[in-house]
N, C-alpha and C positions, 0 to 999 in steps of 0.2 A: 642707359636707356637706349633701346634699339632704334634703328633707323625708322621702322614701321610706327612705333609709338611716337617718335619725334614728329613724324609726318602727320599723324592723326592729330596730335596736339596743335600743330601749326594750322591745320585745316579748321579745327574747332575755333581757334583764335581769330581766324580770318572770316568765318561765317558771320554775316551780319545778323544781329539780333532781330531786325525787322523781318528777315526772311524766315526765321523760326516762328515769329509771331504770325506771319501770313499763312504758312503751311499748318500750324496748330489750329488757326481759326477756321481753315477749310475742313480739317478733320473733326473739330469740335462743334461744327455748325449745329445750332439748335440745342446744344447742351451748355456751352460756356463760351466766353470770349476772352482770349488772352490779351490783356492790355499792355503788359510790360514783361520783359524777360531779359535776364542777363546771366551768363555762365562764365565764371572765371576758373579756367582749368588749372592754373597754377595754385590758386588759393583754395580750390575745391569749394566754390561757393556758387549756389544757384539761387536766384531770386526771381519770383514771379508774382505778378498781380493779375487776377482774373476775376471775371464777373460771371456768376452762374445765371443761366437763362431764367428770367422771371424774378430775379432778386434785385434789391435796390442798390446795395453797396458792393464794392469789390472786396476780394479776399487777398491778403498778402501772405506769402510763404517764403521763408528763407531757410535753406539747408546749407550747413557749413561742415567742413572737415569730414568728408565721407571717404570711404575706401572700399576697394574690392581686393580680397586676398584669397590665397589657396591654403586650405588647412589640411592637406594631405589627400583626402579623397573627394573633396568638393570645393567649390568656390563660395565665398560668403561676402555679403554686403553689409556695411555698418555705417551708420550716421552718428556723428558724435554731438552735433549741435543742430537743433531745428526750432524754428519759432514761427508763429503766426499772429496776425492782429486779431483773430477771432478766438475767444476763450475755449470754445468747444474743440476747435482744431488744434490749438496749442496744447490742450490736455491730451488729445489723441497722439500728437507727435511726442509728447513726454513719455508715452508708453512704449514707443518704438526706438527712441534714441539709446544708443549704448549697447544695443543687442545686435549680434551678428546673425543676419538672416541668410539661410541657405539658399543658394541659387540652384534650381534644378539642373541636373547634368544632362545636356543634350549633346550627344557625340558629334553631330554635324557641325556644332558651333564650338568645339574644343579650342581650335586655333584662335578664334575671335575672343573667347573668354580669357585665354592666356594673354592676349594683347590688351584687353580691358584691364586685367589685373596688373599688368605692368604699367599701364597709363595711370591708374588710380590706386597704386600701391600705397600702403599706410605710411604716414610720415614717421620718420624715426623720432623717438622721444628724446628731447634735448636733455643732456646731462648737465646739471649745473654744479659748478665748483663752489664749495663752501670754504671760506677762508677762516 
């Protein structure tokens, strides 16, 4: 892992979740309110609980084991596990997990995409020994 990606990973770990909630609520004002947020960069897990404006209950979403990778000519994003406490959102998430979504190539962000791909590279498949 390069120095840059190690530094970005450290910054992500040190960023307080409350700061992310505060900034997100400024941006989402009048649309939704982010109540809870956590991001584990090592485990590649994102959890959030939000309440849409005008709705009674909150919505929980958890994304796990996601990766960004380079497939030759473009970068792709994949989510391996996702769930929600709302059936309609859980069904929607079930349609997008396991599919590699192409990230549009923007030449001005090529270096940043390379860093993101290094930071969130796919975990190697563990080989099990059979005795």
